[in-house]
N, CA, C, O and CB atoms as a CASP TS submission, in Angstrom:
PFRMAT TS
TARGET T0000
AUTHOR 0000-0000-0000
METHOD Language model
MODEL 1
PARENT N/A
ATOM      1  N   UNK     1       8.825   1.560   8.935  1.00  0.00           N
ATOM      2  CA  UNK     1       8.414   0.213   8.416  1.00  0.00           C
ATOM      3  C   UNK     1       6.815  -0.018   8.710  1.00  0.00           C
ATOM      4  O   UNK     1       6.076  -0.695   7.995  1.00  0.00           O
ATOM      5  CB  UNK     1       9.346  -0.982   9.162  1.00  0.00           C
ATOM      6  N   UNK     2       6.487   0.568   9.716  1.00  0.00           N
ATOM      7  CA  UNK     2       5.025   0.256  10.223  1.00  0.00           C
ATOM      8  C   UNK     2       4.117   1.025   9.270  1.00  0.00           C
ATOM      9  O   UNK     2       3.025   0.510   9.028  1.00  0.00           O
ATOM     10  CB  UNK     2       4.740   0.744  11.846  1.00  0.00           C
ATOM     11  N   UNK     3       4.422   2.185   8.698  1.00  0.00           N
ATOM     12  CA  UNK     3       3.491   2.686   7.797  1.00  0.00           C
ATOM     13  C   UNK     3       3.328   2.061   6.507  1.00  0.00           C
ATOM     14  O   UNK     3       2.294   2.150   5.845  1.00  0.00           O
ATOM     15  CB  UNK     3       3.755   3.922   7.596  1.00  0.00           C
ATOM     16  N   UNK     4       4.408   1.400   6.141  1.00  0.00           N
ATOM     17  CA  UNK     4       4.300   0.568   4.868  1.00  0.00           C
ATOM     18  C   UNK     4       3.355  -0.774   5.112  1.00  0.00           C
ATOM     19  O   UNK     4       2.557  -1.245   4.302  1.00  0.00           O
ATOM     20  CB  UNK     4       5.864   0.104   4.387  1.00  0.00           C
ATOM     21  N   UNK     5       3.623  -1.208   6.289  1.00  0.00           N
ATOM     22  CA  UNK     5       2.875  -2.346   6.766  1.00  0.00           C
ATOM     23  C   UNK     5       1.292  -2.053   6.760  1.00  0.00           C
ATOM     24  O   UNK     5       0.428  -2.774   6.260  1.00  0.00           O
ATOM     25  CB  UNK     5       3.383  -2.709   8.216  1.00  0.00           C
ATOM     26  N   UNK     6       1.126  -0.946   7.368  1.00  0.00           N
ATOM     27  CA  UNK     6      -0.280  -0.261   7.548  1.00  0.00           C
ATOM     28  C   UNK     6      -0.872  -0.101   6.061  1.00  0.00           C
ATOM     29  O   UNK     6      -2.023  -0.454   5.804  1.00  0.00           O
ATOM     30  CB  UNK     6      -0.148   1.321   8.349  1.00  0.00           C
ATOM     31  N   UNK     7       0.000   0.461   5.088  1.00  0.00           N
ATOM     32  CA  UNK     7      -0.529   0.740   3.826  1.00  0.00           C
ATOM     33  C   UNK     7      -0.966  -0.667   3.191  1.00  0.00           C
ATOM     34  O   UNK     7      -2.013  -0.704   2.545  1.00  0.00           O
ATOM     35  CB  UNK     7       0.542   1.534   2.948  1.00  0.00           C
ATOM     36  N   UNK     8      -0.185  -1.837   3.357  1.00  0.00           N
ATOM     37  CA  UNK     8      -0.387  -2.995   2.748  1.00  0.00           C
ATOM     38  C   UNK     8      -1.509  -3.775   3.220  1.00  0.00           C
ATOM     39  O   UNK     8      -1.961  -4.733   2.592  1.00  0.00           O
ATOM     40  CB  UNK     8       0.701  -3.685   2.811  1.00  0.00           C
ATOM     41  N   UNK     9      -2.034  -3.295   4.515  1.00  0.00           N
ATOM     42  CA  UNK     9      -3.236  -3.898   5.158  1.00  0.00           C
ATOM     43  C   UNK     9      -4.313  -2.919   5.208  1.00  0.00           C
ATOM     44  O   UNK     9      -5.197  -3.080   6.050  1.00  0.00           O
ATOM     45  CB  UNK     9      -2.953  -4.401   6.559  1.00  0.00           C
ATOM     46  N   UNK    10      -4.357  -1.847   4.351  1.00  0.00           N
ATOM     47  CA  UNK    10      -5.462  -0.731   4.428  1.00  0.00           C
ATOM     48  C   UNK    10      -6.743  -1.230   3.926  1.00  0.00           C
ATOM     49  O   UNK    10      -7.826  -0.756   4.271  1.00  0.00           O
ATOM     50  CB  UNK    10      -5.093   0.553   3.589  1.00  0.00           C
ATOM     51  N   UNK    11      -6.580  -2.286   3.030  1.00  0.00           N
ATOM     52  CA  UNK    11      -7.882  -3.065   2.586  1.00  0.00           C
ATOM     53  C   UNK    11      -7.572  -4.499   2.909  1.00  0.00           C
ATOM     54  O   UNK    11      -6.569  -4.885   3.509  1.00  0.00           O
ATOM     55  CB  UNK    11      -8.272  -2.896   0.932  1.00  0.00           C
ATOM     56  N   UNK    12      -8.621  -5.302   2.406  1.00  0.00           N
ATOM     57  CA  UNK    12      -8.591  -6.716   2.562  1.00  0.00           C
ATOM     58  C   UNK    12      -7.511  -7.297   1.603  1.00  0.00           C
ATOM     59  O   UNK    12      -7.445  -6.923   0.432  1.00  0.00           O
ATOM     60  CB  UNK    12     -10.002  -7.320   2.288  1.00  0.00           C
ATOM     61  N   UNK    13      -6.744  -8.135   2.084  1.00  0.00           N
ATOM     62  CA  UNK    13      -5.677  -8.797   1.405  1.00  0.00           C
ATOM     63  C   UNK    13      -6.278  -9.681   0.485  1.00  0.00           C
ATOM     64  O   UNK    13      -7.337 -10.201   0.836  1.00  0.00           O
ATOM     65  CB  UNK    13      -4.751  -9.505   2.297  1.00  0.00           C
ATOM     66  N   UNK    14      -5.715 -10.010  -0.854  1.00  0.00           N
ATOM     67  CA  UNK    14      -4.503  -9.588  -1.209  1.00  0.00           C
ATOM     68  C   UNK    14      -4.525  -8.426  -2.135  1.00  0.00           C
ATOM     69  O   UNK    14      -3.632  -8.166  -2.942  1.00  0.00           O
ATOM     70  CB  UNK    14      -3.814 -10.634  -1.735  1.00  0.00           C
ATOM     71  N   UNK    15      -5.688  -7.707  -1.941  1.00  0.00           N
ATOM     72  CA  UNK    15      -5.808  -6.405  -2.815  1.00  0.00           C
ATOM     73  C   UNK    15      -4.655  -5.438  -2.708  1.00  0.00           C
ATOM     74  O   UNK    15      -4.112  -5.202  -3.787  1.00  0.00           O
ATOM     75  CB  UNK    15      -7.073  -5.609  -2.428  1.00  0.00           C
ATOM     76  N   UNK    16      -4.159  -4.826  -1.652  1.00  0.00           N
ATOM     77  CA  UNK    16      -3.136  -3.990  -1.525  1.00  0.00           C
ATOM     78  C   UNK    16      -1.788  -4.579  -1.997  1.00  0.00           C
ATOM     79  O   UNK    16      -1.000  -3.951  -2.704  1.00  0.00           O
ATOM     80  CB  UNK    16      -3.097  -3.577  -0.190  1.00  0.00           C
ATOM     81  N   UNK    17      -1.572  -5.926  -1.517  1.00  0.00           N
ATOM     82  CA  UNK    17      -0.295  -6.591  -2.053  1.00  0.00           C
ATOM     83  C   UNK    17      -0.119  -6.659  -3.460  1.00  0.00           C
ATOM     84  O   UNK    17       0.869  -6.288  -4.095  1.00  0.00           O
ATOM     85  CB  UNK    17      -0.190  -7.923  -1.614  1.00  0.00           C
ATOM     86  N   UNK    18      -1.251  -7.208  -3.925  1.00  0.00           N
ATOM     87  CA  UNK    18      -1.128  -7.397  -5.468  1.00  0.00           C
ATOM     88  C   UNK    18      -0.987  -6.158  -6.305  1.00  0.00           C
ATOM     89  O   UNK    18      -0.246  -6.106  -7.286  1.00  0.00           O
ATOM     90  CB  UNK    18      -2.340  -8.107  -5.997  1.00  0.00           C
ATOM     91  N   UNK    19      -1.789  -5.083  -5.844  1.00  0.00           N
ATOM     92  CA  UNK    19      -1.637  -3.731  -6.205  1.00  0.00           C
ATOM     93  C   UNK    19      -0.206  -3.191  -6.030  1.00  0.00           C
ATOM     94  O   UNK    19       0.320  -2.694  -7.026  1.00  0.00           O
ATOM     95  CB  UNK    19      -2.575  -2.938  -5.425  1.00  0.00           C
ATOM     96  N   UNK    20       0.409  -3.230  -4.996  1.00  0.00           N
ATOM     97  CA  UNK    20       1.613  -2.852  -4.813  1.00  0.00           C
ATOM     98  C   UNK    20       2.688  -3.571  -5.798  1.00  0.00           C
ATOM     99  O   UNK    20       3.580  -2.899  -6.316  1.00  0.00           O
ATOM    100  CB  UNK    20       1.856  -3.054  -3.435  1.00  0.00           C
ATOM    101  N   UNK    21       2.587  -4.718  -5.992  1.00  0.00           N
ATOM    102  CA  UNK    21       3.500  -5.624  -6.770  1.00  0.00           C
ATOM    103  C   UNK    21       3.258  -5.083  -8.253  1.00  0.00           C
ATOM    104  O   UNK    21       4.236  -4.906  -8.979  1.00  0.00           O
ATOM    105  CB  UNK    21       3.121  -7.330  -6.571  1.00  0.00           C
ATOM    106  N   UNK    22       2.121  -4.851  -8.656  1.00  0.00           N
ATOM    107  CA  UNK    22       1.802  -4.437 -10.008  1.00  0.00           C
ATOM    108  C   UNK    22       2.398  -2.960 -10.084  1.00  0.00           C
ATOM    109  O   UNK    22       2.972  -2.633 -11.122  1.00  0.00           O
ATOM    110  CB  UNK    22       0.154  -4.516 -10.316  1.00  0.00           C
ATOM    111  N   UNK    23       2.297  -2.128  -9.118  1.00  0.00           N
ATOM    112  CA  UNK    23       2.765  -0.841  -9.351  1.00  0.00           C
ATOM    113  C   UNK    23       4.327  -0.878  -9.289  1.00  0.00           C
ATOM    114  O   UNK    23       4.921   0.077  -9.789  1.00  0.00           O
ATOM    115  CB  UNK    23       2.145   0.139  -8.335  1.00  0.00           C
ATOM    116  N   UNK    24       4.984  -1.802  -8.772  1.00  0.00           N
ATOM    117  CA  UNK    24       6.423  -1.948  -8.687  1.00  0.00           C
ATOM    118  C   UNK    24       6.966  -2.533 -10.009  1.00  0.00           C
ATOM    119  O   UNK    24       8.169  -2.492 -10.264  1.00  0.00           O
ATOM    120  CB  UNK    24       6.805  -2.849  -7.480  1.00  0.00           C
ATOM    121  N   UNK    25       6.045  -3.087 -10.856  1.00  0.00           N
ATOM    122  CA  UNK    25       6.526  -3.476 -12.354  1.00  0.00           C
ATOM    123  C   UNK    25       6.383  -5.061 -12.222  1.00  0.00           C
ATOM    124  O   UNK    25       6.766  -5.682 -13.213  1.00  0.00           O
ATOM    125  CB  UNK    25       8.292  -2.927 -12.800  1.00  0.00           C
ATOM    126  N   UNK    26       5.921  -5.767 -11.219  1.00  0.00           N
ATOM    127  CA  UNK    26       5.971  -7.190 -11.248  1.00  0.00           C
ATOM    128  C   UNK    26       4.454  -7.556 -11.754  1.00  0.00           C
ATOM    129  O   UNK    26       3.464  -7.138 -11.153  1.00  0.00           O
ATOM    130  CB  UNK    26       6.405  -7.840  -9.723  1.00  0.00           C
ATOM    131  N   UNK    27       4.387  -8.280 -12.781  1.00  0.00           N
ATOM    132  CA  UNK    27       3.101  -8.630 -13.410  1.00  0.00           C
ATOM    133  C   UNK    27       2.400  -9.750 -12.683  1.00  0.00           C
ATOM    134  O   UNK    27       2.579 -10.906 -13.068  1.00  0.00           O
ATOM    135  CB  UNK    27       3.308  -9.025 -14.856  1.00  0.00           C
ATOM    136  N   UNK    28       1.610  -9.487 -11.654  1.00  0.00           N
ATOM    137  CA  UNK    28       1.127 -10.481 -10.975  1.00  0.00           C
ATOM    138  C   UNK    28      -0.512 -10.648 -11.271  1.00  0.00           C
ATOM    139  O   UNK    28      -1.262 -11.304 -10.549  1.00  0.00           O
ATOM    140  CB  UNK    28       1.502 -10.223  -9.527  1.00  0.00           C
ATOM    141  N   UNK    29      -0.844 -10.057 -12.255  1.00  0.00           N
ATOM    142  CA  UNK    29      -2.135 -10.161 -12.718  1.00  0.00           C
ATOM    143  C   UNK    29      -3.267  -9.344 -12.075  1.00  0.00           C
ATOM    144  O   UNK    29      -2.978  -8.636 -11.111  1.00  0.00           O
ATOM    145  CB  UNK    29      -2.438 -11.450 -12.646  1.00  0.00           C
ATOM    146  N   UNK    30      -4.508  -9.381 -12.520  1.00  0.00           N
ATOM    147  CA  UNK    30      -5.620  -8.791 -12.040  1.00  0.00           C
ATOM    148  C   UNK    30      -6.080  -9.399 -10.917  1.00  0.00           C
ATOM    149  O   UNK    30      -5.632 -10.489 -10.561  1.00  0.00           O
ATOM    150  CB  UNK    30      -6.559  -8.727 -12.927  1.00  0.00           C
ATOM    151  N   UNK    31      -7.013  -8.756 -10.255  1.00  0.00           N
ATOM    152  CA  UNK    31      -7.774  -9.277  -9.022  1.00  0.00           C
ATOM    153  C   UNK    31      -9.002 -10.113  -9.628  1.00  0.00           C
ATOM    154  O   UNK    31      -9.555  -9.785 -10.678  1.00  0.00           O
ATOM    155  CB  UNK    31      -8.326  -7.969  -7.992  1.00  0.00           C
ATOM    156  N   UNK    32      -9.333 -11.107  -8.942  1.00  0.00           N
ATOM    157  CA  UNK    32     -10.485 -12.106  -9.371  1.00  0.00           C
ATOM    158  C   UNK    32     -11.573 -11.906  -8.528  1.00  0.00           C
ATOM    159  O   UNK    32     -11.462 -11.694  -7.321  1.00  0.00           O
ATOM    160  CB  UNK    32     -10.111 -13.619  -9.304  1.00  0.00           C
ATOM    161  N   UNK    33     -12.726 -11.975  -9.202  1.00  0.00           N
ATOM    162  CA  UNK    33     -14.111 -11.728  -8.201  1.00  0.00           C
ATOM    163  C   UNK    33     -14.082 -12.576  -6.974  1.00  0.00           C
ATOM    164  O   UNK    33     -13.620 -13.701  -7.161  1.00  0.00           O
ATOM    165  CB  UNK    33     -15.584 -12.138  -8.976  1.00  0.00           C
ATOM    166  N   UNK    34     -14.461 -12.300  -5.787  1.00  0.00           N
ATOM    167  CA  UNK    34     -15.268 -11.102  -5.698  1.00  0.00           C
ATOM    168  C   UNK    34     -14.453  -9.896  -5.252  1.00  0.00           C
ATOM    169  O   UNK    34     -15.034  -8.958  -4.706  1.00  0.00           O
ATOM    170  CB  UNK    34     -16.414 -11.326  -4.753  1.00  0.00           C
ATOM    171  N   UNK    35     -13.153  -9.870  -5.454  1.00  0.00           N
ATOM    172  CA  UNK    35     -12.290  -8.770  -5.039  1.00  0.00           C
ATOM    173  C   UNK    35     -12.463  -7.580  -6.192  1.00  0.00           C
ATOM    174  O   UNK    35     -12.777  -7.767  -7.367  1.00  0.00           O
ATOM    175  CB  UNK    35     -10.680  -9.326  -4.890  1.00  0.00           C
ATOM    176  N   UNK    36     -12.178  -6.315  -5.550  1.00  0.00           N
ATOM    177  CA  UNK    36     -12.386  -5.136  -6.513  1.00  0.00           C
ATOM    178  C   UNK    36     -11.116  -4.292  -6.322  1.00  0.00           C
ATOM    179  O   UNK    36     -10.317  -4.457  -5.400  1.00  0.00           O
ATOM    180  CB  UNK    36     -13.796  -4.234  -6.187  1.00  0.00           C
ATOM    181  N   UNK    37     -11.019  -3.411  -7.249  1.00  0.00           N
ATOM    182  CA  UNK    37      -9.764  -2.440  -7.084  1.00  0.00           C
ATOM    183  C   UNK    37      -9.886  -1.663  -5.902  1.00  0.00           C
ATOM    184  O   UNK    37     -10.994  -1.503  -5.390  1.00  0.00           O
ATOM    185  CB  UNK    37      -9.579  -1.431  -8.267  1.00  0.00           C
ATOM    186  N   UNK    38      -8.789  -1.132  -5.385  1.00  0.00           N
ATOM    187  CA  UNK    38      -8.563  -0.334  -4.164  1.00  0.00           C
ATOM    188  C   UNK    38      -9.350   0.913  -4.354  1.00  0.00           C
ATOM    189  O   UNK    38      -9.506   1.430  -5.461  1.00  0.00           O
ATOM    190  CB  UNK    38      -7.033  -0.021  -3.896  1.00  0.00           C
ATOM    191  N   UNK    39      -9.802   1.345  -3.337  1.00  0.00           N
ATOM    192  CA  UNK    39     -10.328   2.696  -3.306  1.00  0.00           C
ATOM    193  C   UNK    39      -9.431   3.822  -3.530  1.00  0.00           C
ATOM    194  O   UNK    39      -8.402   3.880  -2.857  1.00  0.00           O
ATOM    195  CB  UNK    39     -10.916   2.906  -2.116  1.00  0.00           C
ATOM    196  N   UNK    40      -9.684   4.702  -4.369  1.00  0.00           N
ATOM    197  CA  UNK    40      -8.535   5.772  -4.824  1.00  0.00           C
ATOM    198  C   UNK    40      -7.849   6.460  -3.801  1.00  0.00           C
ATOM    199  O   UNK    40      -6.653   6.715  -3.943  1.00  0.00           O
ATOM    200  CB  UNK    40      -9.074   6.874  -5.669  1.00  0.00           C
ATOM    201  N   UNK    41      -8.511   6.814  -2.716  1.00  0.00           N
ATOM    202  CA  UNK    41      -7.817   7.401  -1.480  1.00  0.00           C
ATOM    203  C   UNK    41      -6.737   6.405  -0.921  1.00  0.00           C
ATOM    204  O   UNK    41      -5.597   6.812  -0.698  1.00  0.00           O
ATOM    205  CB  UNK    41      -8.914   7.721  -0.309  1.00  0.00           C
ATOM    206  N   UNK    42      -7.098   5.098  -0.695  1.00  0.00           N
ATOM    207  CA  UNK    42      -6.170   4.200  -0.287  1.00  0.00           C
ATOM    208  C   UNK    42      -5.048   3.851  -1.171  1.00  0.00           C
ATOM    209  O   UNK    42      -3.918   3.545  -0.790  1.00  0.00           O
ATOM    210  CB  UNK    42      -6.794   3.134   0.024  1.00  0.00           C
ATOM    211  N   UNK    43      -5.477   3.927  -2.433  1.00  0.00           N
ATOM    212  CA  UNK    43      -4.399   3.654  -3.514  1.00  0.00           C
ATOM    213  C   UNK    43      -3.325   4.749  -3.467  1.00  0.00           C
ATOM    214  O   UNK    43      -2.150   4.483  -3.718  1.00  0.00           O
ATOM    215  CB  UNK    43      -5.050   3.613  -5.014  1.00  0.00           C
ATOM    216  N   UNK    44      -3.757   6.039  -3.128  1.00  0.00           N
ATOM    217  CA  UNK    44      -2.791   7.096  -3.076  1.00  0.00           C
ATOM    218  C   UNK    44      -1.865   6.932  -1.821  1.00  0.00           C
ATOM    219  O   UNK    44      -0.681   7.268  -1.816  1.00  0.00           O
ATOM    220  CB  UNK    44      -3.520   8.463  -3.063  1.00  0.00           C
ATOM    221  N   UNK    45      -2.538   6.372  -0.744  1.00  0.00           N
ATOM    222  CA  UNK    45      -1.784   6.210   0.441  1.00  0.00           C
ATOM    223  C   UNK    45      -0.650   5.154   0.161  1.00  0.00           C
ATOM    224  O   UNK    45       0.503   5.309   0.564  1.00  0.00           O
ATOM    225  CB  UNK    45      -2.725   5.783   1.623  1.00  0.00           C
ATOM    226  N   UNK    46      -1.095   4.029  -0.589  1.00  0.00           N
ATOM    227  CA  UNK    46      -0.177   3.032  -0.904  1.00  0.00           C
ATOM    228  C   UNK    46       0.867   3.474  -1.670  1.00  0.00           C
ATOM    229  O   UNK    46       2.009   3.124  -1.375  1.00  0.00           O
ATOM    230  CB  UNK    46      -0.745   2.008  -1.513  1.00  0.00           C
ATOM    231  N   UNK    47       0.625   4.297  -2.751  1.00  0.00           N
ATOM    232  CA  UNK    47       1.611   4.832  -3.633  1.00  0.00           C
ATOM    233  C   UNK    47       2.594   5.720  -2.950  1.00  0.00           C
ATOM    234  O   UNK    47       3.790   5.647  -3.231  1.00  0.00           O
ATOM    235  CB  UNK    47       0.969   5.555  -4.707  1.00  0.00           C
ATOM    236  N   UNK    48       2.145   6.534  -2.084  1.00  0.00           N
ATOM    237  CA  UNK    48       3.015   7.272  -1.356  1.00  0.00           C
ATOM    238  C   UNK    48       3.839   6.776  -0.387  1.00  0.00           C
ATOM    239  O   UNK    48       4.946   7.256  -0.141  1.00  0.00           O
ATOM    240  CB  UNK    48       2.436   8.103  -0.861  1.00  0.00           C
ATOM    241  N   UNK    49       3.319   5.762   0.224  1.00  0.00           N
ATOM    242  CA  UNK    49       4.182   4.935   1.106  1.00  0.00           C
ATOM    243  C   UNK    49       5.312   4.144   0.385  1.00  0.00           C
ATOM    244  O   UNK    49       6.400   4.012   0.947  1.00  0.00           O
ATOM    245  CB  UNK    49       3.307   3.949   1.850  1.00  0.00           C
ATOM    246  N   UNK    50       5.073   3.598  -0.886  1.00  0.00           N
ATOM    247  CA  UNK    50       6.055   2.940  -1.731  1.00  0.00           C
ATOM    248  C   UNK    50       7.130   4.001  -1.951  1.00  0.00           C
ATOM    249  O   UNK    50       8.296   3.777  -1.627  1.00  0.00           O
ATOM    250  CB  UNK    50       5.424   2.397  -3.111  1.00  0.00           C
ATOM    251  N   UNK    51       6.775   5.068  -2.458  1.00  0.00           N
ATOM    252  CA  UNK    51       7.717   6.072  -2.744  1.00  0.00           C
ATOM    253  C   UNK    51       8.462   6.610  -1.664  1.00  0.00           C
ATOM    254  O   UNK    51       9.628   6.972  -1.820  1.00  0.00           O
ATOM    255  CB  UNK    51       7.128   7.068  -3.350  1.00  0.00           C
ATOM    256  N   UNK    52       7.783   6.697  -0.423  1.00  0.00           N
ATOM    257  CA  UNK    52       8.617   7.068   0.816  1.00  0.00           C
ATOM    258  C   UNK    52       9.599   6.190   1.156  1.00  0.00           C
ATOM    259  O   UNK    52      10.545   6.569   1.846  1.00  0.00           O
ATOM    260  CB  UNK    52       7.852   7.211   1.975  1.00  0.00           C
ATOM    261  N   UNK    53       9.492   4.873   0.702  1.00  0.00           N
ATOM    262  CA  UNK    53      10.550   3.935   1.084  1.00  0.00           C
ATOM    263  C   UNK    53      11.585   3.726  -0.024  1.00  0.00           C
ATOM    264  O   UNK    53      12.362   2.771  -0.005  1.00  0.00           O
ATOM    265  CB  UNK    53       9.940   2.602   1.461  1.00  0.00           C
ATOM    266  N   UNK    54      11.571   4.671  -1.009  1.00  0.00           N
ATOM    267  CA  UNK    54      12.502   4.656  -2.001  1.00  0.00           C
ATOM    268  C   UNK    54      12.342   3.646  -3.120  1.00  0.00           C
ATOM    269  O   UNK    54      13.289   3.220  -3.781  1.00  0.00           O
ATOM    270  CB  UNK    54      13.693   4.494  -1.409  1.00  0.00           C
ATOM    271  N   UNK    55      11.033   3.281  -3.289  1.00  0.00           N
ATOM    272  CA  UNK    55      10.735   2.270  -4.411  1.00  0.00           C
ATOM    273  C   UNK    55      10.281   2.977  -5.469  1.00  0.00           C
ATOM    274  O   UNK    55       9.525   3.933  -5.295  1.00  0.00           O
ATOM    275  CB  UNK    55       9.726   1.201  -4.086  1.00  0.00           C
ATOM    276  N   UNK    56      10.712   2.568  -6.761  1.00  0.00           N
ATOM    277  CA  UNK    56      10.194   3.250  -7.982  1.00  0.00           C
ATOM    278  C   UNK    56       8.990   2.612  -8.505  1.00  0.00           C
ATOM    279  O   UNK    56       8.915   1.386  -8.589  1.00  0.00           O
ATOM    280  CB  UNK    56      11.212   3.282  -9.064  1.00  0.00           C
ATOM    281  N   UNK    57       8.075   3.367  -8.849  1.00  0.00           N
ATOM    282  CA  UNK    57       6.833   2.802  -9.352  1.00  0.00           C
ATOM    283  C   UNK    57       7.017   2.553 -10.788  1.00  0.00           C
ATOM    284  O   UNK    57       7.696   3.379 -11.399  1.00  0.00           O
ATOM    285  CB  UNK    57       5.629   3.709  -9.102  1.00  0.00           C
ATOM    286  N   UNK    58       6.538   1.575 -11.417  1.00  0.00           N
ATOM    287  CA  UNK    58       6.639   1.291 -12.906  1.00  0.00           C
ATOM    288  C   UNK    58       6.060   2.348 -13.683  1.00  0.00           C
ATOM    289  O   UNK    58       5.134   3.058 -13.289  1.00  0.00           O
ATOM    290  CB  UNK    58       5.962   0.009 -13.297  1.00  0.00           C
ATOM    291  N   UNK    59       6.590   2.430 -14.723  1.00  0.00           N
ATOM    292  CA  UNK    59       6.277   3.652 -15.898  1.00  0.00           C
ATOM    293  C   UNK    59       4.739   3.228 -16.279  1.00  0.00           C
ATOM    294  O   UNK    59       4.398   2.058 -16.453  1.00  0.00           O
ATOM    295  CB  UNK    59       7.492   3.592 -17.532  1.00  0.00           C
ATOM    296  N   UNK    60       3.906   4.307 -16.378  1.00  0.00           N
ATOM    297  CA  UNK    60       2.531   4.187 -16.724  1.00  0.00           C
ATOM    298  C   UNK    60       1.451   3.755 -15.659  1.00  0.00           C
ATOM    299  O   UNK    60       0.238   3.810 -15.858  1.00  0.00           O
ATOM    300  CB  UNK    60       2.495   3.282 -17.766  1.00  0.00           C
ATOM    301  N   UNK    61       2.060   3.316 -14.499  1.00  0.00           N
ATOM    302  CA  UNK    61       1.143   2.818 -13.493  1.00  0.00           C
ATOM    303  C   UNK    61       0.996   3.880 -12.363  1.00  0.00           C
ATOM    304  O   UNK    61       0.234   3.647 -11.424  1.00  0.00           O
ATOM    305  CB  UNK    61       1.652   1.444 -12.923  1.00  0.00           C
ATOM    306  N   UNK    62       1.720   5.062 -12.429  1.00  0.00           N
ATOM    307  CA  UNK    62       1.809   6.053 -11.430  1.00  0.00           C
ATOM    308  C   UNK    62       0.434   6.838 -11.177  1.00  0.00           C
ATOM    309  O   UNK    62       0.378   7.729 -10.330  1.00  0.00           O
ATOM    310  CB  UNK    62       2.916   7.005 -11.834  1.00  0.00           C
TER
END
């Protein structure tokens, strides 16, 4: 479970949490300024950890 927690805190919150929710198909909306999208490397870490936990990523967002 710690790797998932680490992935959810890999960047300033709420960026990874909102990104994870959107990846899982929950439409929680876009980030508002001054927040920006996740770094691509960190996004891959987050995606991989979600998959490792058996969570299905939403179609078209993978």
